[in-house]
PDB file of the backbone (N, CA, C, O) and the ligand in Angstrom, with CONECT records:
HET     CU  A 101       1
ATOM      1  N   MET A   1     173.753 129.859 151.524  1.00  0.00           N
ATOM      2  CA  MET A   1     173.248 131.272 151.602  1.00  0.00           C
ATOM      3  C   MET A   1     172.167 131.450 150.810  1.00  0.00           C
ATOM      4  O   MET A   1     172.102 131.096 149.633  1.00  0.00           O
ATOM      5  N   GLU A   2     171.025 132.177 151.641  1.00  0.00           N
ATOM      6  CA  GLU A   2     170.043 132.594 150.957  1.00  0.00           C
ATOM      7  C   GLU A   2     169.975 134.023 150.609  1.00  0.00           C
ATOM      8  O   GLU A   2     170.704 134.775 151.257  1.00  0.00           O
ATOM      9  N   ILE A   3     169.200 134.535 149.668  1.00  0.00           N
ATOM     10  CA  ILE A   3     169.173 135.904 149.421  1.00  0.00           C
ATOM     11  C   ILE A   3     167.692 136.403 149.445  1.00  0.00           C
ATOM     12  O   ILE A   3     166.772 135.844 148.848  1.00  0.00           O
ATOM     13  N   ALA A   4     167.574 137.603 150.264  1.00  0.00           N
ATOM     14  CA  ALA A   4     166.342 138.008 150.363  1.00  0.00           C
ATOM     15  C   ALA A   4     166.380 139.547 149.967  1.00  0.00           C
ATOM     16  O   ALA A   4     167.382 140.204 150.250  1.00  0.00           O
ATOM     17  N   THR A   5     165.392 140.079 149.369  1.00  0.00           N
ATOM     18  CA  THR A   5     165.110 141.542 149.242  1.00  0.00           C
ATOM     19  C   THR A   5     164.190 142.043 150.056  1.00  0.00           C
ATOM     20  O   THR A   5     163.054 141.578 149.970  1.00  0.00           O
ATOM     21  N   ILE A   6     164.443 142.998 150.932  1.00  0.00           N
ATOM     22  CA  ILE A   6     163.559 143.610 151.905  1.00  0.00           C
ATOM     23  C   ILE A   6     163.294 145.088 151.464  1.00  0.00           C
ATOM     24  O   ILE A   6     164.215 145.902 151.388  1.00  0.00           O
ATOM     25  N   LYS A   7     161.953 145.407 151.168  1.00  0.00           N
ATOM     26  CA  LYS A   7     161.685 146.866 150.824  1.00  0.00           C
ATOM     27  C   LYS A   7     161.342 147.609 152.245  1.00  0.00           C
ATOM     28  O   LYS A   7     160.657 147.168 153.168  1.00  0.00           O
ATOM     29  N   ILE A   8     162.003 148.838 152.150  1.00  0.00           N
ATOM     30  CA  ILE A   8     162.360 149.750 153.150  1.00  0.00           C
ATOM     31  C   ILE A   8     161.616 151.102 153.015  1.00  0.00           C
ATOM     32  O   ILE A   8     161.737 151.797 152.006  1.00  0.00           O
ATOM     33  N   LYS A   9     160.840 151.452 154.075  1.00  0.00           N
ATOM     34  CA  LYS A   9     160.307 152.889 154.007  1.00  0.00           C
ATOM     35  C   LYS A   9     160.968 153.615 155.047  1.00  0.00           C
ATOM     36  O   LYS A   9     161.331 153.085 156.097  1.00  0.00           O
ATOM     37  N   GLY A  10     161.136 154.877 154.753  1.00  0.00           N
ATOM     38  CA  GLY A  10     161.754 155.902 155.824  1.00  0.00           C
ATOM     39  C   GLY A  10     163.306 156.121 155.543  1.00  0.00           C
ATOM     40  O   GLY A  10     163.940 156.737 156.400  1.00  0.00           O
ATOM     41  N   MET A  11     163.886 155.717 154.540  1.00  0.00           N
ATOM     42  CA  MET A  11     165.196 155.959 154.307  1.00  0.00           C
ATOM     43  C   MET A  11     165.183 157.387 153.474  1.00  0.00           C
ATOM     44  O   MET A  11     164.453 157.573 152.500  1.00  0.00           O
ATOM     45  N   THR A  12     166.116 158.383 154.015  1.00  0.00           N
ATOM     46  CA  THR A  12     166.066 159.742 153.242  1.00  0.00           C
ATOM     47  C   THR A  12     167.323 160.240 152.795  1.00  0.00           C
ATOM     48  O   THR A  12     167.454 161.296 152.175  1.00  0.00           O
ATOM     49  N   CYS A  13     168.400 159.341 153.169  1.00  0.00           N
ATOM     50  CA  CYS A  13     169.670 159.851 152.707  1.00  0.00           C
ATOM     51  C   CYS A  13     170.762 158.702 152.776  1.00  0.00           C
ATOM     52  O   CYS A  13     170.452 157.603 153.237  1.00  0.00           O
ATOM     53  N   MET A  14     171.929 158.942 152.354  1.00  0.00           N
ATOM     54  CA  MET A  14     172.946 158.097 152.496  1.00  0.00           C
ATOM     55  C   MET A  14     173.492 157.637 153.863  1.00  0.00           C
ATOM     56  O   MET A  14     174.180 156.634 154.056  1.00  0.00           O
ATOM     57  N   GLY A  15     173.056 158.570 154.822  1.00  0.00           N
ATOM     58  CA  GLY A  15     173.249 158.276 156.180  1.00  0.00           C
ATOM     59  C   GLY A  15     172.356 157.129 156.626  1.00  0.00           C
ATOM     60  O   GLY A  15     172.824 156.222 157.315  1.00  0.00           O
ATOM     61  N   CYS A  16     171.081 157.147 156.250  1.00  0.00           N
ATOM     62  CA  CYS A  16     170.128 155.892 156.496  1.00  0.00           C
ATOM     63  C   CYS A  16     170.666 154.693 155.864  1.00  0.00           C
ATOM     64  O   CYS A  16     170.705 153.612 156.451  1.00  0.00           O
ATOM     65  N   VAL A  17     171.100 154.882 154.618  1.00  0.00           N
ATOM     66  CA  VAL A  17     171.550 153.668 153.971  1.00  0.00           C
ATOM     67  C   VAL A  17     172.682 153.052 154.784  1.00  0.00           C
ATOM     68  O   VAL A  17     172.701 151.834 154.962  1.00  0.00           O
ATOM     69  N   ASN A  18     173.558 153.790 155.248  1.00  0.00           N
ATOM     70  CA  ASN A  18     174.807 153.342 155.947  1.00  0.00           C
ATOM     71  C   ASN A  18     174.476 152.872 157.286  1.00  0.00           C
ATOM     72  O   ASN A  18     175.158 151.998 157.822  1.00  0.00           O
ATOM     73  N   SER A  19     173.443 153.414 157.870  1.00  0.00           N
ATOM     74  CA  SER A  19     173.203 152.855 159.162  1.00  0.00           C
ATOM     75  C   SER A  19     172.575 151.476 159.101  1.00  0.00           C
ATOM     76  O   SER A  19     173.022 150.580 159.816  1.00  0.00           O
ATOM     77  N   ILE A  20     171.457 151.248 158.196  1.00  0.00           N
ATOM     78  CA  ILE A  20     170.908 150.030 157.903  1.00  0.00           C
ATOM     79  C   ILE A  20     172.157 149.066 157.374  1.00  0.00           C
ATOM     80  O   ILE A  20     172.172 147.893 157.747  1.00  0.00           O
ATOM     81  N   ARG A  21     172.988 149.469 156.680  1.00  0.00           N
ATOM     82  CA  ARG A  21     174.146 148.567 156.195  1.00  0.00           C
ATOM     83  C   ARG A  21     174.940 147.995 157.503  1.00  0.00           C
ATOM     84  O   ARG A  21     175.160 146.797 157.682  1.00  0.00           O
ATOM     85  N   ASN A  22     175.323 149.006 158.358  1.00  0.00           N
ATOM     86  CA  ASN A  22     175.922 148.528 159.552  1.00  0.00           C
ATOM     87  C   ASN A  22     175.366 147.691 160.368  1.00  0.00           C
ATOM     88  O   ASN A  22     175.991 146.755 160.866  1.00  0.00           O
ATOM     89  N   ILE A  23     174.042 147.949 160.612  1.00  0.00           N
ATOM     90  CA  ILE A  23     173.002 147.180 161.541  1.00  0.00           C
ATOM     91  C   ILE A  23     173.012 145.594 161.103  1.00  0.00           C
ATOM     92  O   ILE A  23     173.137 144.621 161.847  1.00  0.00           O
ATOM     93  N   LEU A  24     172.854 145.622 159.755  1.00  0.00           N
ATOM     94  CA  LEU A  24     172.743 144.362 159.120  1.00  0.00           C
ATOM     95  C   LEU A  24     173.946 143.455 159.195  1.00  0.00           C
ATOM     96  O   LEU A  24     173.898 142.232 159.330  1.00  0.00           O
ATOM     97  N   LEU A  25     175.191 144.309 159.074  1.00  0.00           N
ATOM     98  CA  LEU A  25     176.451 143.565 159.112  1.00  0.00           C
ATOM     99  C   LEU A  25     176.906 143.036 160.325  1.00  0.00           C
ATOM    100  O   LEU A  25     177.829 142.249 160.532  1.00  0.00           O
ATOM    101  N   ASN A  26     176.008 143.664 161.219  1.00  0.00           N
ATOM    102  CA  ASN A  26     176.614 143.112 162.816  1.00  0.00           C
ATOM    103  C   ASN A  26     175.864 141.922 163.171  1.00  0.00           C
ATOM    104  O   ASN A  26     176.128 141.379 164.244  1.00  0.00           O
ATOM    105  N   ILE A  27     174.786 141.348 162.266  1.00  0.00           N
ATOM    106  CA  ILE A  27     173.989 140.349 162.661  1.00  0.00           C
ATOM    107  C   ILE A  27     174.766 139.109 162.314  1.00  0.00           C
ATOM    108  O   ILE A  27     175.062 139.051 161.120  1.00  0.00           O
ATOM    109  N   PRO A  28     175.168 138.109 163.051  1.00  0.00           N
ATOM    110  CA  PRO A  28     175.678 136.939 162.660  1.00  0.00           C
ATOM    111  C   PRO A  28     174.899 136.163 161.675  1.00  0.00           C
ATOM    112  O   PRO A  28     173.687 136.004 161.823  1.00  0.00           O
ATOM    113  N   GLY A  29     175.548 135.676 160.682  1.00  0.00           N
ATOM    114  CA  GLY A  29     175.118 134.831 159.572  1.00  0.00           C
ATOM    115  C   GLY A  29     174.854 135.786 158.503  1.00  0.00           C
ATOM    116  O   GLY A  29     174.371 135.309 157.475  1.00  0.00           O
ATOM    117  N   VAL A  30     175.052 136.916 158.537  1.00  0.00           N
ATOM    118  CA  VAL A  30     174.725 137.905 157.200  1.00  0.00           C
ATOM    119  C   VAL A  30     176.034 138.024 156.611  1.00  0.00           C
ATOM    120  O   VAL A  30     177.054 138.236 157.266  1.00  0.00           O
ATOM    121  N   GLY A  31     175.980 137.868 155.216  1.00  0.00           N
ATOM    122  CA  GLY A  31     177.027 138.047 154.383  1.00  0.00           C
ATOM    123  C   GLY A  31     176.898 139.358 153.653  1.00  0.00           C
ATOM    124  O   GLY A  31     176.594 140.429 154.179  1.00  0.00           O
ATOM    125  N   GLN A  32     177.145 139.165 152.469  1.00  0.00           N
ATOM    126  CA  GLN A  32     177.212 140.399 151.414  1.00  0.00           C
ATOM    127  C   GLN A  32     175.762 140.999 151.522  1.00  0.00           C
ATOM    128  O   GLN A  32     174.772 140.268 151.535  1.00  0.00           O
ATOM    129  N   ILE A  33     175.696 142.279 151.593  1.00  0.00           N
ATOM    130  CA  ILE A  33     174.445 143.084 151.523  1.00  0.00           C
ATOM    131  C   ILE A  33     174.545 144.195 150.574  1.00  0.00           C
ATOM    132  O   ILE A  33     175.668 144.580 150.247  1.00  0.00           O
ATOM    133  N   GLU A  34     173.483 144.760 150.090  1.00  0.00           N
ATOM    134  CA  GLU A  34     173.430 145.819 149.321  1.00  0.00           C
ATOM    135  C   GLU A  34     172.189 146.649 149.626  1.00  0.00           C
ATOM    136  O   GLU A  34     171.025 146.268 149.505  1.00  0.00           O
ATOM    137  N   VAL A  35     172.598 147.800 150.025  1.00  0.00           N
ATOM    138  CA  VAL A  35     171.269 148.750 150.395  1.00  0.00           C
ATOM    139  C   VAL A  35     171.199 149.850 149.470  1.00  0.00           C
ATOM    140  O   VAL A  35     172.275 150.402 149.242  1.00  0.00           O
ATOM    141  N   THR A  36     170.192 150.287 148.895  1.00  0.00           N
ATOM    142  CA  THR A  36     169.973 151.255 147.960  1.00  0.00           C
ATOM    143  C   THR A  36     168.764 152.074 148.342  1.00  0.00           C
ATOM    144  O   THR A  36     167.802 151.597 148.944  1.00  0.00           O
ATOM    145  N   LEU A  37     168.880 153.519 147.904  1.00  0.00           N
ATOM    146  CA  LEU A  37     167.908 154.513 148.251  1.00  0.00           C
ATOM    147  C   LEU A  37     166.981 154.372 147.201  1.00  0.00           C
ATOM    148  O   LEU A  37     165.794 154.513 147.494  1.00  0.00           O
ATOM    149  N   GLU A  38     167.303 154.108 145.970  1.00  0.00           N
ATOM    150  CA  GLU A  38     166.387 154.078 144.784  1.00  0.00           C
ATOM    151  C   GLU A  38     166.600 152.828 143.853  1.00  0.00           C
ATOM    152  O   GLU A  38     167.524 152.919 143.044  1.00  0.00           O
ATOM    153  N   PRO A  39     165.865 151.682 143.870  1.00  0.00           N
ATOM    154  CA  PRO A  39     164.721 151.668 144.935  1.00  0.00           C
ATOM    155  C   PRO A  39     165.115 151.566 146.517  1.00  0.00           C
ATOM    156  O   PRO A  39     166.216 151.155 146.884  1.00  0.00           O
ATOM    157  N   PRO A  40     164.164 151.957 147.340  1.00  0.00           N
ATOM    158  CA  PRO A  40     164.559 151.766 148.737  1.00  0.00           C
ATOM    159  C   PRO A  40     164.373 150.284 149.216  1.00  0.00           C
ATOM    160  O   PRO A  40     163.295 149.764 149.503  1.00  0.00           O
ATOM    161  N   GLN A  41     165.595 149.702 149.254  1.00  0.00           N
ATOM    162  CA  GLN A  41     165.499 148.282 149.707  1.00  0.00           C
ATOM    163  C   GLN A  41     167.009 147.711 150.080  1.00  0.00           C
ATOM    164  O   GLN A  41     168.058 148.267 149.757  1.00  0.00           O
ATOM    165  N   ALA A  42     166.904 146.620 150.745  1.00  0.00           N
ATOM    166  CA  ALA A  42     168.107 145.990 151.046  1.00  0.00           C
ATOM    167  C   ALA A  42     168.171 144.632 150.509  1.00  0.00           C
ATOM    168  O   ALA A  42     167.232 143.872 150.745  1.00  0.00           O
ATOM    169  N   THR A  43     169.199 144.223 149.792  1.00  0.00           N
ATOM    170  CA  THR A  43     169.201 142.808 149.216  1.00  0.00           C
ATOM    171  C   THR A  43     170.238 142.236 150.259  1.00  0.00           C
ATOM    172  O   THR A  43     171.225 142.897 150.584  1.00  0.00           O
ATOM    173  N   ILE A  44     169.994 141.065 150.738  1.00  0.00           N
ATOM    174  CA  ILE A  44     170.933 140.468 151.916  1.00  0.00           C
ATOM    175  C   ILE A  44     171.108 139.064 151.543  1.00  0.00           C
ATOM    176  O   ILE A  44     170.193 138.329 151.173  1.00  0.00           O
ATOM    177  N   HIS A  45     172.373 138.727 151.666  1.00  0.00           N
ATOM    178  CA  HIS A  45     172.797 137.295 151.610  1.00  0.00           C
ATOM    179  C   HIS A  45     172.966 136.890 153.080  1.00  0.00           C
ATOM    180  O   HIS A  45     173.610 137.555 153.891  1.00  0.00           O
ATOM    181  N   PHE A  46     172.300 135.682 153.365  1.00  0.00           N
ATOM    182  CA  PHE A  46     172.287 135.222 154.875  1.00  0.00           C
ATOM    183  C   PHE A  46     172.325 133.787 155.021  1.00  0.00           C
ATOM    184  O   PHE A  46     171.876 133.116 154.091  1.00  0.00           O
ATOM    185  N   ASN A  47     172.770 133.233 155.999  1.00  0.00           N
ATOM    186  CA  ASN A  47     172.814 131.923 156.271  1.00  0.00           C
ATOM    187  C   ASN A  47     171.664 131.490 157.264  1.00  0.00           C
ATOM    188  O   ASN A  47     171.704 131.663 158.482  1.00  0.00           O
ATOM    189  N   SER A  48     170.604 130.885 156.539  1.00  0.00           N
ATOM    190  CA  SER A  48     169.332 130.709 157.162  1.00  0.00           C
ATOM    191  C   SER A  48     169.485 129.854 158.394  1.00  0.00           C
ATOM    192  O   SER A  48     168.571 129.797 159.218  1.00  0.00           O
ATOM    193  N   ALA A  49     170.597 129.196 158.544  1.00  0.00           N
ATOM    194  CA  ALA A  49     170.671 128.155 159.833  1.00  0.00           C
ATOM    195  C   ALA A  49     171.155 129.186 160.875  1.00  0.00           C
ATOM    196  O   ALA A  49     171.043 128.824 162.046  1.00  0.00           O
ATOM    197  N   VAL A  50     171.622 130.289 160.669  1.00  0.00           N
ATOM    198  CA  VAL A  50     172.128 131.097 161.680  1.00  0.00           C
ATOM    199  C   VAL A  50     171.259 132.456 162.139  1.00  0.00           C
ATOM    200  O   VAL A  50     171.275 132.971 163.257  1.00  0.00           O
ATOM    201  N   THR A  51     170.498 132.892 160.972  1.00  0.00           N
ATOM    202  CA  THR A  51     169.621 133.933 161.316  1.00  0.00           C
ATOM    203  C   THR A  51     168.410 133.853 160.464  1.00  0.00           C
ATOM    204  O   THR A  51     168.460 133.183 159.432  1.00  0.00           O
ATOM    205  N   LYS A  52     167.336 134.471 160.799  1.00  0.00           N
ATOM    206  CA  LYS A  52     166.062 134.315 159.803  1.00  0.00           C
ATOM    207  C   LYS A  52     165.689 135.614 159.224  1.00  0.00           C
ATOM    208  O   LYS A  52     166.154 136.699 159.575  1.00  0.00           O
ATOM    209  N   LEU A  53     164.772 135.405 158.269  1.00  0.00           N
ATOM    210  CA  LEU A  53     164.370 136.707 157.518  1.00  0.00           C
ATOM    211  C   LEU A  53     163.806 137.645 158.543  1.00  0.00           C
ATOM    212  O   LEU A  53     164.178 138.819 158.568  1.00  0.00           O
ATOM    213  N   ASP A  54     162.850 137.135 159.460  1.00  0.00           N
ATOM    214  CA  ASP A  54     162.257 138.048 160.440  1.00  0.00           C
ATOM    215  C   ASP A  54     162.984 138.802 161.311  1.00  0.00           C
ATOM    216  O   ASP A  54     162.639 139.903 161.740  1.00  0.00           O
ATOM    217  N   GLU A  55     164.214 138.088 161.635  1.00  0.00           N
ATOM    218  CA  GLU A  55     165.155 138.760 162.472  1.00  0.00           C
ATOM    219  C   GLU A  55     165.844 139.975 161.846  1.00  0.00           C
ATOM    220  O   GLU A  55     166.090 141.036 162.418  1.00  0.00           O
ATOM    221  N   LEU A  56     166.092 139.675 160.685  1.00  0.00           N
ATOM    222  CA  LEU A  56     166.592 140.821 159.764  1.00  0.00           C
ATOM    223  C   LEU A  56     165.766 141.975 159.554  1.00  0.00           C
ATOM    224  O   LEU A  56     166.229 143.115 159.534  1.00  0.00           O
ATOM    225  N   LYS A  57     164.281 141.641 159.362  1.00  0.00           N
ATOM    226  CA  LYS A  57     163.556 142.778 159.309  1.00  0.00           C
ATOM    227  C   LYS A  57     163.232 143.592 160.511  1.00  0.00           C
ATOM    228  O   LYS A  57     163.023 144.801 160.416  1.00  0.00           O
ATOM    229  N   GLU A  58     163.182 142.882 161.754  1.00  0.00           N
ATOM    230  CA  GLU A  58     163.155 143.243 163.146  1.00  0.00           C
ATOM    231  C   GLU A  58     164.158 144.377 163.376  1.00  0.00           C
ATOM    232  O   GLU A  58     163.889 145.465 163.886  1.00  0.00           O
ATOM    233  N   ALA A  59     165.415 143.948 162.906  1.00  0.00           N
ATOM    234  CA  ALA A  59     166.695 144.751 163.119  1.00  0.00           C
ATOM    235  C   ALA A  59     166.427 146.023 162.473  1.00  0.00           C
ATOM    236  O   ALA A  59     166.756 147.053 163.062  1.00  0.00           O
ATOM    237  N   ILE A  60     165.783 146.088 161.158  1.00  0.00           N
ATOM    238  CA  ILE A  60     165.665 147.321 160.479  1.00  0.00           C
ATOM    239  C   ILE A  60     164.632 148.098 161.215  1.00  0.00           C
ATOM    240  O   ILE A  60     164.826 149.300 161.397  1.00  0.00           O
ATOM    241  N   ILE A  61     163.469 147.479 161.690  1.00  0.00           N
ATOM    242  CA  ILE A  61     162.334 148.128 162.392  1.00  0.00           C
ATOM    243  C   ILE A  61     162.939 148.846 163.605  1.00  0.00           C
ATOM    244  O   ILE A  61     162.705 150.041 163.788  1.00  0.00           O
ATOM    245  N   ASP A  62     163.721 148.127 164.443  1.00  0.00           N
ATOM    246  CA  ASP A  62     164.189 148.620 165.536  1.00  0.00           C
ATOM    247  C   ASP A  62     165.066 149.811 165.444  1.00  0.00           C
ATOM    248  O   ASP A  62     165.134 150.632 166.359  1.00  0.00           O
ATOM    249  N   ALA A  63     165.768 149.910 164.288  1.00  0.00           N
ATOM    250  CA  ALA A  63     166.597 151.032 163.922  1.00  0.00           C
ATOM    251  C   ALA A  63     165.522 152.371 163.568  1.00  0.00           C
ATOM    252  O   ALA A  63     166.039 153.484 163.474  1.00  0.00           O
ATOM    253  N   GLY A  64     164.224 152.247 163.401  1.00  0.00           N
ATOM    254  CA  GLY A  64     163.464 153.150 163.163  1.00  0.00           C
ATOM    255  C   GLY A  64     162.852 153.329 161.777  1.00  0.00           C
ATOM    256  O   GLY A  64     162.185 154.310 161.449  1.00  0.00           O
ATOM    257  N   PHE A  65     163.147 152.269 160.978  1.00  0.00           N
ATOM    258  CA  PHE A  65     162.363 152.253 159.682  1.00  0.00           C
ATOM    259  C   PHE A  65     161.312 151.253 159.469  1.00  0.00           C
ATOM    260  O   PHE A  65     161.139 150.321 160.253  1.00  0.00           O
ATOM    261  N   GLU A  66     160.633 151.433 158.449  1.00  0.00           N
ATOM    262  CA  GLU A  66     159.392 150.637 158.277  1.00  0.00           C
ATOM    263  C   GLU A  66     159.843 149.543 157.232  1.00  0.00           C
ATOM    264  O   GLU A  66     160.676 149.783 156.358  1.00  0.00           O
ATOM    265  N   VAL A  67     159.323 148.517 157.370  1.00  0.00           N
ATOM    266  CA  VAL A  67     159.561 147.296 156.149  1.00  0.00           C
ATOM    267  C   VAL A  67     158.296 147.131 155.621  1.00  0.00           C
ATOM    268  O   VAL A  67     157.317 147.181 156.365  1.00  0.00           O
ATOM    269  N   VAL A  68     158.184 146.936 154.405  1.00  0.00           N
ATOM    270  CA  VAL A  68     157.067 147.035 153.509  1.00  0.00           C
ATOM    271  C   VAL A  68     156.969 145.530 153.048  1.00  0.00           C
ATOM    272  O   VAL A  68     157.885 145.030 152.396  1.00  0.00           O
ATOM    273  N   ASP A  69     155.853 144.824 153.393  1.00  0.00           N
ATOM    274  CA  ASP A  69     155.745 143.379 152.779  1.00  0.00           C
ATOM    275  C   ASP A  69     155.106 143.274 151.632  1.00  0.00           C
ATOM    276  O   ASP A  69     154.982 142.175 151.092  1.00  0.00           O
TER     277      ASP A  69
HETATM  278 CU    CU A 101     169.186 159.529 156.427  1.00  0.00          CU2+
END
């Protein structure tokens, strides 16, 4: 498992946090995740043989949020 922290822009409430959580949990290869509003970020444990960091970022962007590099 690899661990990555992705900084996210555009989350305003726990509803946003929960939708990002659900989106990430549906991606194969994703294990434990922690999404917080303060600071606005997602810490994701994932199997890099199954999914890539870029794929995780894209899923967040597709959901209508911004990813800060
Ligand atoms: Cu919200």
